[in-house]
Backbone as JSON Lines, residues from 0, in Angstrom:
{"i":0,"aa":"M","n":[0.83,-1.18,0.0],"ca":[0.0,0.0,0.0],"c":[0.87,1.24,0.0]}
{"i":1,"aa":"T","n":[0.44,2.21,-0.76],"ca":[1.14,3.48,-0.83],"c":[0.32,4.52,-0.08]}
{"i":2,"aa":"N","n":[0.85,5.01,1.01],"ca":[0.16,6.01,1.81],"c":[0.9,7.34,1.67]}
{"i":3,"aa":"L","n":[0.34,8.21,0.86],"ca":[0.95,9.51,0.62],"c":[0.19,10.64,1.31]}
{"i":4,"aa":"T","n":[-0.5,10.31,2.39],"ca":[-1.33,11.3,3.09],"c":[-0.5,12.48,3.59]}
{"i":5,"aa":"V","n":[0.7,12.23,4.03],"ca":[1.55,13.33,4.5],"c":[1.8,14.33,3.37]}
{"i":6,"aa":"W","n":[2.03,13.83,2.17],"ca":[2.27,14.73,1.03],"c":[0.99,15.44,0.61]}
{"i":7,"aa":"V","n":[-0.15,14.74,0.7],"ca":[-1.43,15.37,0.39],"c":[-1.69,16.52,1.36]}
{"i":8,"aa":"L","n":[-1.26,16.37,2.58],"ca":[-1.41,17.41,3.59],"c":[-0.36,18.52,3.41]}
{"i":9,"aa":"A","n":[0.87,18.14,3.11],"ca":[1.98,19.09,3.07],"c":[1.98,20.0,1.84]}
{"i":10,"aa":"L","n":[1.53,19.49,0.7],"ca":[1.62,20.3,-0.53],"c":[0.76,21.56,-0.5]}
{"i":11,"aa":"P","n":[-0.53,21.5,-0.11],"ca":[-1.27,22.77,-0.01],"c":[-0.69,23.71,1.05]}
{"i":12,"aa":"L","n":[-0.15,23.16,2.13],"ca":[0.49,24.01,3.14],"c":[1.73,24.68,2.55]}
{"i":13,"aa":"L","n":[2.51,23.94,1.79],"ca":[3.68,24.51,1.13],"c":[3.27,25.62,0.17]}
{"i":14,"aa":"G","n":[2.2,25.4,-0.6],"ca":[1.69,26.45,-1.49],"c":[1.27,27.68,-0.74]}
{"i":15,"aa":"F","n":[0.6,27.48,0.4],"ca":[0.19,28.61,1.24],"c":[1.4,29.4,1.73]}
{"i":16,"aa":"I","n":[2.41,28.7,2.2],"ca":[3.61,29.37,2.72],"c":[4.32,30.15,1.62]}
{"i":17,"aa":"I","n":[4.5,29.52,0.46],"ca":[5.18,30.2,-0.65],"c":[4.41,31.44,-1.09]}
{"i":18,"aa":"L","n":[3.09,31.29,-1.25],"ca":[2.29,32.42,-1.73],"c":[2.16,33.52,-0.67]}
{"i":19,"aa":"S","n":[2.18,33.14,0.6],"ca":[2.1,34.15,1.66],"c":[3.38,34.96,1.75]}
{"i":20,"aa":"L","n":[4.51,34.3,1.57],"ca":[5.8,34.99,1.72],"c":[6.25,35.69,0.44]}
{"i":21,"aa":"A","n":[6.03,35.06,-0.71],"ca":[6.57,35.6,-1.96],"c":[5.51,35.93,-2.99]}
{"i":22,"aa":"G","n":[4.24,35.76,-2.66],"ca":[3.18,35.94,-3.65],"c":[3.08,37.35,-4.21]}
{"i":23,"aa":"R","n":[3.34,38.35,-3.37],"ca":[3.25,39.74,-3.84],"c":[4.32,40.06,-4.87]}
{"i":24,"aa":"A","n":[5.46,39.37,-4.78],"ca":[6.55,39.62,-5.71],"c":[6.43,38.78,-6.98]}
{"i":25,"aa":"M","n":[5.5,37.85,-7.0],"ca":[5.35,36.96,-8.15],"c":[4.35,37.51,-9.15]}
{"i":26,"aa":"A","n":[4.59,37.2,-10.41],"ca":[3.62,37.54,-11.45],"c":[2.46,36.53,-11.39]}
{"i":27,"aa":"R","n":[1.35,36.87,-12.02],"ca":[0.18,35.99,-11.98],"c":[0.47,34.56,-12.44]}
{"i":28,"aa":"P","n":[1.22,34.37,-13.53],"ca":[1.51,32.99,-13.93],"c":[2.28,32.21,-12.85]}
{"i":29,"aa":"G","n":[3.14,32.88,-12.13],"ca":[3.87,32.22,-11.05],"c":[2.96,31.85,-9.9]}
{"i":30,"aa":"V","n":[2.04,32.75,-9.54],"ca":[1.07,32.48,-8.48],"c":[0.21,31.28,-8.86]}
{"i":31,"aa":"L","n":[-0.26,31.27,-10.11],"ca":[-1.09,30.16,-10.56],"c":[-0.31,28.85,-10.63]}
{"i":32,"aa":"T","n":[0.95,28.92,-11.0],"ca":[1.77,27.7,-11.06],"c":[1.91,27.1,-9.67]}
{"i":33,"aa":"V","n":[2.18,27.94,-8.68],"ca":[2.32,27.43,-7.31],"c":[0.99,26.91,-6.79]}
{"i":34,"aa":"A","n":[-0.08,27.71,-6.93],"ca":[-1.39,27.33,-6.38],"c":[-1.95,26.09,-7.06]}
{"i":35,"aa":"L","n":[-1.98,26.1,-8.39],"ca":[-2.52,24.94,-9.11],"c":[-1.59,23.74,-9.02]}
{"i":36,"aa":"G","n":[-0.3,23.99,-9.04],"ca":[0.67,22.88,-8.98],"c":[0.61,22.12,-7.67]}
{"i":37,"aa":"T","n":[0.58,22.85,-6.56],"ca":[0.54,22.15,-5.26],"c":[-0.78,21.44,-5.05]}
{"i":38,"aa":"T","n":[-1.89,22.05,-5.46],"ca":[-3.19,21.41,-5.3],"c":[-3.34,20.24,-6.27]}
{"i":39,"aa":"G","n":[-2.87,20.4,-7.49],"ca":[-2.93,19.31,-8.46],"c":[-2.09,18.12,-8.05]}
{"i":40,"aa":"L","n":[-0.89,18.38,-7.53],"ca":[-0.05,17.28,-7.05],"c":[-0.67,16.6,-5.83]}
{"i":41,"aa":"A","n":[-1.31,17.38,-4.96],"ca":[-2.0,16.79,-3.82],"c":[-3.11,15.85,-4.3]}
{"i":42,"aa":"F","n":[-3.86,16.25,-5.33],"ca":[-4.89,15.38,-5.89],"c":[-4.27,14.13,-6.51]}
{"i":43,"aa":"L","n":[-3.17,14.28,-7.21],"ca":[-2.49,13.12,-7.81],"c":[-2.03,12.14,-6.74]}
{"i":44,"aa":"F","n":[-1.45,12.65,-5.66],"ca":[-1.01,11.77,-4.56],"c":[-2.19,11.13,-3.85]}
{"i":45,"aa":"A","n":[-3.3,11.87,-3.73],"ca":[-4.5,11.28,-3.13],"c":[-5.05,10.17,-4.02]}
{"i":46,"aa":"A","n":[-4.98,10.36,-5.33],"ca":[-5.46,9.34,-6.26],"c":[-4.57,8.09,-6.21]}
{"i":47,"aa":"I","n":[-3.27,8.28,-6.12],"ca":[-2.35,7.13,-6.02],"c":[-2.63,6.36,-4.73]}
{"i":48,"aa":"S","n":[-2.8,7.07,-3.64],"ca":[-3.11,6.42,-2.37],"c":[-4.46,5.72,-2.42]}
{"i":49,"aa":"F","n":[-5.44,6.34,-3.05],"ca":[-6.77,5.74,-3.17],"c":[-6.71,4.45,-3.97]}
{"i":50,"aa":"L","n":[-5.99,4.46,-5.08],"ca":[-5.9,3.26,-5.91],"c":[-5.18,2.13,-5.19]}
{"i":51,"aa":"S","n":[-4.26,2.47,-4.3],"ca":[-3.53,1.43,-3.58],"c":[-4.37,0.79,-2.48]}
{"i":52,"aa":"I","n":[-5.36,1.52,-1.95],"ca":[-6.19,0.98,-0.88],"c":[-7.54,0.48,-1.42]}
{"i":53,"aa":"H","n":[-7.84,0.78,-2.67],"ca":[-9.12,0.42,-3.28],"c":[-9.34,-1.1,-3.22]}
{"i":54,"aa":"G","n":[-10.47,-1.5,-2.69],"ca":[-10.82,-2.91,-2.6],"c":[-10.36,-3.59,-1.33]}
{"i":55,"aa":"A","n":[-9.56,-2.93,-0.53],"ca":[-9.09,-3.53,0.72],"c":[-10.16,-3.37,1.79]}
{"i":56,"aa":"P","n":[-10.38,-4.4,2.63],"ca":[-11.36,-4.24,3.72],"c":[-10.85,-3.23,4.74]}
{"i":57,"aa":"P","n":[-11.79,-2.57,5.45],"ca":[-11.39,-1.52,6.39],"c":[-10.4,-1.97,7.46]}
{"i":58,"aa":"A","n":[-10.45,-3.22,7.87],"ca":[-9.56,-3.69,8.94],"c":[-8.26,-4.28,8.41]}
{"i":59,"aa":"S","n":[-8.01,-4.16,7.12],"ca":[-6.81,-4.76,6.55],"c":[-5.56,-3.98,6.92]}
{"i":60,"aa":"P","n":[-4.4,-4.6,6.74],"ca":[-3.15,-3.86,7.03],"c":[-2.92,-2.69,6.1]}
{"i":61,"aa":"A","n":[-3.69,-2.62,4.98],"ca":[-3.53,-1.49,4.07],"c":[-3.96,-0.2,4.73]}
{"i":62,"aa":"A","n":[-4.96,-0.3,5.61],"ca":[-5.39,0.88,6.36],"c":[-4.55,0.98,7.61]}
{"i":63,"aa":"G","n":[-4.2,2.16,7.98],"ca":[-3.37,2.25,9.17],"c":[-3.17,3.66,9.65]}
{"i":64,"aa":"D","n":[-2.51,3.75,10.77],"ca":[-2.21,5.01,11.41],"c":[-0.74,5.32,11.15]}
{"i":65,"aa":"Q","n":[-0.48,6.5,10.66],"ca":[0.89,6.92,10.37],"c":[1.27,8.02,11.36]}
{"i":66,"aa":"V","n":[2.18,7.73,12.25],"ca":[2.63,8.73,13.22],"c":[3.64,9.64,12.53]}
{"i":67,"aa":"V","n":[3.32,10.92,12.51],"ca":[4.18,11.9,11.86],"c":[5.17,12.5,12.86]}
{"i":68,"aa":"Y","n":[4.67,12.78,14.06],"ca":[5.51,13.44,15.06],"c":[5.01,13.05,16.45]}
{"i":69,"aa":"T","n":[5.94,12.68,17.32],"ca":[5.6,12.4,18.7],"c":[5.97,13.63,19.53]}
{"i":70,"aa":"W","n":[4.97,14.21,20.15],"ca":[5.17,15.43,20.9],"c":[5.62,15.13,22.32]}
{"i":71,"aa":"V","n":[4.94,14.21,23.01],"ca":[5.27,13.84,24.38],"c":[5.38,12.34,24.46]}
{"i":72,"aa":"N","n":[6.48,11.86,25.02],"ca":[6.67,10.45,25.3],"c":[7.18,10.37,26.73]}
{"i":73,"aa":"S","n":[6.25,10.12,27.66],"ca":[6.56,10.26,29.06],"c":[6.48,8.91,29.78]}
{"i":74,"aa":"G","n":[6.59,8.98,31.09],"ca":[6.54,7.79,31.93],"c":[5.17,7.16,31.96]}
{"i":75,"aa":"V","n":[4.98,6.31,32.93],"ca":[3.78,5.51,33.05],"c":[2.65,6.31,33.68]}
{"i":76,"aa":"V","n":[1.43,6.16,33.11],"ca":[0.23,6.8,33.62],"c":[-0.67,5.69,34.14]}
{"i":77,"aa":"G","n":[-1.13,5.85,35.35],"ca":[-1.99,4.83,35.94],"c":[-1.2,3.9,36.84]}
{"i":78,"aa":"A","n":[-1.92,2.98,37.46],"ca":[-1.27,2.03,38.36],"c":[-1.77,0.63,38.06]}
{"i":79,"aa":"G","n":[-0.98,-0.33,38.45],"ca":[-1.38,-1.73,38.28],"c":[-1.17,-2.24,36.87]}
{"i":80,"aa":"P","n":[-1.91,-3.28,36.51],"ca":[-1.72,-3.9,35.2],"c":[-2.2,-3.02,34.04]}
{"i":81,"aa":"S","n":[-3.01,-2.01,34.31],"ca":[-3.5,-1.14,33.23],"c":[-2.61,0.09,33.03]}
{"i":82,"aa":"A","n":[-1.44,0.11,33.62],"ca":[-0.53,1.25,33.48],"c":[0.02,1.3,32.06]}
{"i":83,"aa":"N","n":[-0.03,2.47,31.48],"ca":[0.46,2.68,30.11],"c":[1.36,3.89,30.08]}
{"i":84,"aa":"P","n":[2.33,3.92,29.15],"ca":[3.12,5.14,28.99],"c":[2.28,6.22,28.32]}
{"i":85,"aa":"L","n":[2.52,7.46,28.72],"ca":[1.81,8.6,28.13],"c":[2.54,9.0,26.86]}
{"i":86,"aa":"T","n":[1.83,8.9,25.73],"ca":[2.39,9.29,24.45],"c":[1.37,10.16,23.73]}
{"i":87,"aa":"I","n":[1.78,11.36,23.38],"ca":[0.93,12.27,22.61],"c":[1.61,12.49,21.27]}
{"i":88,"aa":"S","n":[0.91,12.06,20.21],"ca":[1.5,12.1,18.87],"c":[0.57,12.8,17.9]}
{"i":89,"aa":"F","n":[1.14,13.27,16.81],"ca":[0.38,13.76,15.67],"c":[0.45,12.67,14.62]}
{"i":90,"aa":"G","n":[-0.69,12.11,14.3],"ca":[-0.7,11.02,13.32],"c":[-1.84,11.18,12.34]}
{"i":91,"aa":"L","n":[-1.72,10.48,11.23],"ca":[-2.72,10.51,10.19],"c":[-3.29,9.11,10.02]}
{"i":92,"aa":"L","n":[-4.59,8.97,10.22],"ca":[-5.26,7.71,10.01],"c":[-5.65,7.61,8.55]}
{"i":93,"aa":"Y","n":[-5.31,6.51,7.92],"ca":[-5.65,6.32,6.52],"c":[-6.46,5.04,6.38]}
{"i":94,"aa":"D","n":[-7.7,5.2,5.97],"ca":[-8.61,4.08,5.77],"c":[-9.41,4.35,4.5]}
{"i":95,"aa":"P","n":[-10.28,3.43,4.08],"ca":[-11.03,3.66,2.84],"c":[-11.88,4.94,2.85]}
{"i":96,"aa":"L","n":[-12.49,5.27,3.98],"ca":[-13.3,6.49,4.04],"c":[-12.44,7.74,3.89]}
{"i":97,"aa":"S","n":[-11.34,7.8,4.6],"ca":[-10.49,8.99,4.46],"c":[-9.86,9.06,3.07]}
{"i":98,"aa":"A","n":[-9.63,7.91,2.42],"ca":[-9.1,7.91,1.05],"c":[-10.1,8.55,0.1]}
{"i":99,"aa":"V","n":[-11.37,8.2,0.24],"ca":[-12.41,8.81,-0.61],"c":[-12.51,10.3,-0.33]}
{"i":100,"aa":"M","n":[-12.51,10.68,0.94],"ca":[-12.65,12.1,1.29],"c":[-11.45,12.92,0.81]}
{"i":101,"aa":"L","n":[-10.25,12.34,0.85],"ca":[-9.08,13.06,0.32],"c":[-9.22,13.29,-1.18]}
{"i":102,"aa":"M","n":[-9.77,12.29,-1.88],"ca":[-10.0,12.45,-3.32],"c":[-11.02,13.57,-3.59]}
{"i":103,"aa":"V","n":[-12.09,13.59,-2.82],"ca":[-13.14,14.6,-3.01],"c":[-12.59,16.0,-2.71]}
{"i":104,"aa":"I","n":[-11.92,16.15,-1.59],"ca":[-11.43,17.47,-1.19],"c":[-10.39,18.01,-2.16]}
{"i":105,"aa":"T","n":[-9.41,17.19,-2.5],"ca":[-8.35,17.68,-3.39],"c":[-8.85,17.82,-4.82]}
{"i":106,"aa":"G","n":[-9.75,16.93,-5.26],"ca":[-10.29,17.02,-6.62],"c":[-11.17,18.24,-6.8]}
{"i":107,"aa":"V","n":[-12.11,18.42,-5.89],"ca":[-12.99,19.6,-5.97],"c":[-12.18,20.88,-5.71]}
{"i":108,"aa":"G","n":[-11.25,20.82,-4.78],"ca":[-10.4,21.97,-4.52],"c":[-9.58,22.38,-5.74]}
{"i":109,"aa":"F","n":[-9.08,21.4,-6.47],"ca":[-8.33,21.69,-7.7],"c":[-9.23,22.35,-8.74]}
{"i":110,"aa":"L","n":[-10.47,21.84,-8.88],"ca":[-11.42,22.45,-9.82],"c":[-11.78,23.88,-9.4]}
{"i":111,"aa":"I","n":[-11.9,24.11,-8.1],"ca":[-12.17,25.47,-7.6],"c":[-11.0,26.39,-7.92]}
{"i":112,"aa":"H","n":[-9.78,25.89,-7.79],"ca":[-8.61,26.69,-8.15],"c":[-8.67,27.08,-9.63]}
{"i":113,"aa":"I","n":[-9.01,26.13,-10.5],"ca":[-9.08,26.41,-11.94],"c":[-10.15,27.45,-12.23]}
{"i":114,"aa":"Y","n":[-11.34,27.28,-11.64],"ca":[-12.42,28.24,-11.84],"c":[-12.02,29.62,-11.31]}
{"i":115,"aa":"S","n":[-11.41,29.66,-10.15],"ca":[-11.03,30.93,-9.54],"c":[-9.97,31.66,-10.35]}
{"i":116,"aa":"A","n":[-9.13,30.92,-11.05],"ca":[-8.1,31.56,-11.88],"c":[-8.75,32.43,-12.95]}
{"i":117,"aa":"G","n":[-9.83,31.95,-13.54],"ca":[-10.53,32.75,-14.53],"c":[-11.4,33.83,-13.91]}
{"i":118,"aa":"Y","n":[-11.99,33.52,-12.8],"ca":[-12.91,34.46,-12.15],"c":[-12.17,35.67,-11.57]}
{"i":119,"aa":"M","n":[-10.96,35.46,-11.09],"ca":[-10.2,36.52,-10.43],"c":[-9.31,37.32,-11.4]}
{"i":120,"aa":"H","n":[-9.52,37.19,-12.69],"ca":[-8.6,37.81,-13.65],"c":[-8.56,39.33,-13.58]}
{"i":121,"aa":"E","n":[-9.59,39.98,-13.03],"ca":[-9.6,41.43,-12.96],"c":[-9.12,41.99,-11.63]}
{"i":122,"aa":"E","n":[-8.81,41.14,-10.69],"ca":[-8.36,41.6,-9.37],"c":[-6.93,42.12,-9.44]}
{"i":123,"aa":"E","n":[-6.58,42.95,-8.47],"ca":[-5.21,43.45,-8.38],"c":[-4.28,42.3,-8.02]}
{"i":124,"aa":"D","n":[-3.0,42.45,-8.36],"ca":[-2.04,41.37,-8.14],"c":[-1.92,40.99,-6.67]}
{"i":125,"aa":"Q","n":[-1.95,41.98,-5.77],"ca":[-1.83,41.7,-4.34],"c":[-3.0,40.85,-3.86]}
{"i":126,"aa":"E","n":[-4.21,41.22,-4.27],"ca":[-5.39,40.45,-3.87],"c":[-5.41,39.08,-4.54]}
{"i":127,"aa":"F","n":[-4.9,38.99,-5.73],"ca":[-4.85,37.73,-6.47],"c":[-3.99,36.7,-5.74]}
{"i":128,"aa":"S","n":[-2.79,37.1,-5.35],"ca":[-1.9,36.16,-4.66],"c":[-2.42,35.85,-3.26]}
{"i":129,"aa":"R","n":[-3.0,36.82,-2.58],"ca":[-3.54,36.59,-1.25],"c":[-4.71,35.6,-1.31]}
{"i":130,"aa":"F","n":[-5.59,35.77,-2.29],"ca":[-6.73,34.88,-2.44],"c":[-6.26,33.43,-2.63]}
{"i":131,"aa":"F","n":[-5.29,33.22,-3.49],"ca":[-4.83,31.85,-3.75],"c":[-4.04,31.28,-2.58]}
{"i":132,"aa":"S","n":[-3.36,32.12,-1.82],"ca":[-2.7,31.61,-0.62],"c":[-3.74,31.14,0.39]}
{"i":133,"aa":"Y","n":[-4.82,31.91,0.56],"ca":[-5.9,31.51,1.47],"c":[-6.6,30.25,0.96]}
{"i":134,"aa":"L","n":[-6.77,30.15,-0.34],"ca":[-7.43,28.97,-0.9],"c":[-6.58,27.72,-0.67]}
{"i":135,"aa":"N","n":[-5.28,27.84,-0.8],"ca":[-4.4,26.7,-0.5],"c":[-4.46,26.34,0.98]}
{"i":136,"aa":"F","n":[-4.53,27.35,1.85],"ca":[-4.65,27.05,3.27],"c":[-5.97,26.36,3.58]}
{"i":137,"aa":"F","n":[-7.02,26.74,2.91],"ca":[-8.31,26.09,3.1],"c":[-8.25,24.61,2.71]}
{"i":138,"aa":"I","n":[-7.59,24.31,1.59],"ca":[-7.44,22.91,1.18],"c":[-6.63,22.14,2.22]}
{"i":139,"aa":"F","n":[-5.55,22.74,2.72],"ca":[-4.76,22.12,3.78],"c":[-5.62,21.82,5.01]}
{"i":140,"aa":"A","n":[-6.41,22.79,5.44],"ca":[-7.24,22.61,6.64],"c":[-8.3,21.53,6.43]}
{"i":141,"aa":"M","n":[-8.86,21.45,5.25],"ca":[-9.87,20.43,4.98],"c":[-9.23,19.04,4.96]}
{"i":142,"aa":"V","n":[-8.04,18.91,4.4],"ca":[-7.33,17.63,4.42],"c":[-7.01,17.24,5.85]}
{"i":143,"aa":"L","n":[-6.58,18.21,6.65],"ca":[-6.29,17.95,8.06],"c":[-7.55,17.51,8.79]}
{"i":144,"aa":"L","n":[-8.67,18.05,8.42],"ca":[-9.93,17.71,9.06],"c":[-10.37,16.27,8.78]}
{"i":145,"aa":"V","n":[-10.17,15.79,7.57],"ca":[-10.63,14.43,7.24],"c":[-9.58,13.36,7.49]}
{"i":146,"aa":"S","n":[-8.37,13.75,7.76],"ca":[-7.36,12.78,8.17],"c":[-7.4,12.8,9.69]}
{"i":147,"aa":"P","n":[-8.14,11.91,10.3],"ca":[-8.53,12.07,11.71],"c":[-7.39,12.34,12.67]}
{"i":148,"aa":"A","n":[-6.4,13.03,12.23],"ca":[-5.3,13.4,13.11],"c":[-5.68,14.62,13.91]}
{"i":149,"aa":"G","n":[-6.42,15.51,13.35],"ca":[-6.7,16.74,14.06],"c":[-7.96,17.4,13.59]}
{"i":150,"aa":"W","n":[-8.57,18.09,14.5],"ca":[-9.8,18.8,14.2],"c":[-9.58,20.3,14.32]}
{"i":151,"aa":"L","n":[-8.34,20.72,14.46],"ca":[-8.05,22.14,14.61],"c":[-7.65,22.73,13.28]}
{"i":152,"aa":"G","n":[-7.87,23.99,13.09],"ca":[-7.37,24.68,11.92],"c":[-8.38,24.92,10.83]}
{"i":153,"aa":"A","n":[-9.38,24.09,10.69],"ca":[-10.31,24.26,9.59],"c":[-11.37,25.31,9.88]}
{"i":154,"aa":"G","n":[-11.66,25.57,11.15],"ca":[-12.74,26.48,11.5],"c":[-12.6,27.86,10.93]}
{"i":155,"aa":"G","n":[-11.49,28.52,11.19],"ca":[-11.32,29.89,10.71],"c":[-10.87,29.99,9.28]}
{"i":156,"aa":"S","n":[-10.33,28.92,8.72],"ca":[-9.81,29.0,7.37],"c":[-10.9,29.15,6.34]}
{"i":157,"aa":"G","n":[-12.11,28.72,6.65],"ca":[-13.19,28.87,5.71],"c":[-13.59,30.32,5.49]}
{"i":158,"aa":"L","n":[-13.22,31.19,6.4],"ca":[-13.57,32.6,6.27],"c":[-12.48,33.42,5.6]}
{"i":159,"aa":"L","n":[-11.28,32.87,5.44],"ca":[-10.18,33.67,4.91],"c":[-10.42,34.21,3.5]}
{"i":160,"aa":"P","n":[-10.86,33.39,2.52],"ca":[-11.04,33.97,1.18],"c":[-12.12,35.05,1.14]}
{"i":161,"aa":"A","n":[-13.05,35.01,2.06],"ca":[-14.15,35.98,2.04],"c":[-13.95,37.09,3.06]}
{"i":162,"aa":"D","n":[-12.75,37.24,3.61],"ca":[-12.56,38.18,4.71],"c":[-12.9,39.61,4.33]}
{"i":163,"aa":"R","n":[-12.63,40.01,3.12],"ca":[-12.91,41.4,2.77],"c":[-14.4,41.65,2.53]}
{"i":164,"aa":"F","n":[-15.19,40.58,2.35],"ca":[-16.62,40.74,2.14],"c":[-17.4,40.67,3.44]}
{"i":165,"aa":"L","n":[-16.77,40.25,4.52],"ca":[-17.47,40.08,5.78],"c":[-17.34,41.27,6.72]}
{"i":166,"aa":"V","n":[-16.56,42.27,6.36],"ca":[-16.39,43.44,7.2],"c":[-17.59,44.34,6.99]}
{"i":167,"aa":"P","n":[-18.37,44.6,8.05],"ca":[-19.56,45.44,7.87],"c":[-19.18,46.88,7.57]}
{"i":168,"aa":"A","n":[-20.01,47.51,6.76],"ca":[-19.78,48.92,6.43],"c":[-20.12,49.76,7.65]}
{"i":169,"aa":"P","n":[-19.37,50.84,7.88],"ca":[-19.68,51.7,9.03],"c":[-21.05,52.34,8.86]}
{"i":170,"aa":"R","n":[-21.77,52.43,9.96],"ca":[-23.11,53.02,9.93],"c":[-23.05,54.4,10.55]}
{"i":171,"aa":"S","n":[-23.83,55.3,10.0],"ca":[-23.88,56.64,10.57],"c":[-24.84,56.65,11.75]}
{"i":172,"aa":"D","n":[-24.78,57.7,12.57],"ca":[-25.66,57.81,13.74],"c":[-27.12,57.91,13.34]}
{"i":173,"aa":"S","n":[-27.43,58.52,12.2],"ca":[-28.83,58.66,11.79],"c":[-29.43,57.31,11.42]}
{"i":174,"aa":"S","n":[-28.67,56.44,10.78],"ca":[-29.2,55.12,10.43],"c":[-29.35,54.26,11.68]}
{"i":175,"aa":"R","n":[-28.52,54.45,12.67],"ca":[-28.61,53.69,13.91],"c":[-29.88,54.08,14.68]}
{"i":176,"aa":"A","n":[-30.23,55.36,14.64],"ca":[-31.42,55.82,15.36],"c":[-32.7,55.33,14.7]}
{"i":177,"aa":"Q","n":[-32.66,55.07,13.38],"ca":[-33.85,54.64,12.67],"c":[-33.99,53.12,12.61]}
{"i":178,"aa":"S","n":[-33.0,52.39,13.05],"ca":[-33.07,50.93,12.95],"c":[-34.14,50.4,13.9]}
{"i":179,"aa":"P","n":[-34.86,49.32,13.5],"ca":[-35.96,48.82,14.33],"c":[-35.5,48.25,15.66]}
{"i":180,"aa":"G","n":[-34.28,47.79,15.78],"ca":[-33.81,47.21,17.03],"c":[-33.39,48.25,18.05]}
{"i":181,"aa":"H","n":[-33.25,49.5,17.65],"ca":[-32.76,50.55,18.54],"c":[-33.95,51.32,19.1]}
{"i":182,"aa":"Q","n":[-34.13,51.25,20.36],"ca":[-35.24,51.95,21.01],"c":[-34.69,52.91,22.04]}
{"i":183,"aa":"H","n":[-35.39,54.06,22.16],"ca":[-35.0,55.03,23.18],"c":[-35.73,54.7,24.47]}
{"i":184,"aa":"H","n":[-35.03,54.72,25.58],"ca":[-35.65,54.5,26.87],"c":[-35.95,55.86,27.52]}
{"i":185,"aa":"R","n":[-37.12,55.99,28.11],"ca":[-37.52,57.25,28.71],"c":[-37.23,57.29,30.15]}
């Protein structure tokens, strides 16, 4: 079995880092090469991993947990025969369900990148590179979410591409006084 989940996770993150640090200095074709290239390669690696696990039963050795980093490896916790060492690790679980979800996320994410490349053609270069860096971070967060290693990071990333549309316009005092929710107390 070929488990490339780490690369599926790392490539959109790498694209985010490159575009965040150097995106403003890059021309549009360079931004698109990094954004589409990292997401496209993540989809390719997800497809290779999917084909290698395809048809295997969920409890087979093909599915497994891949420990990426051990954060804490400490002494024994508990007493008696049930005493275990305390180990806190960052790992990626790879099974048939996560294989399908990685294909969906990276495949649809790649198509969104392609569509966005045409849709964003009139934006300024700074906004163009920022948008694609946020989009790559969103793909990274979604991959992290379905690789049952972690549930952190995806919550706020969904708002990043739309951040400039979510800032409310300032209201004047006259509009505040006329709003139905604002009542004067006597």
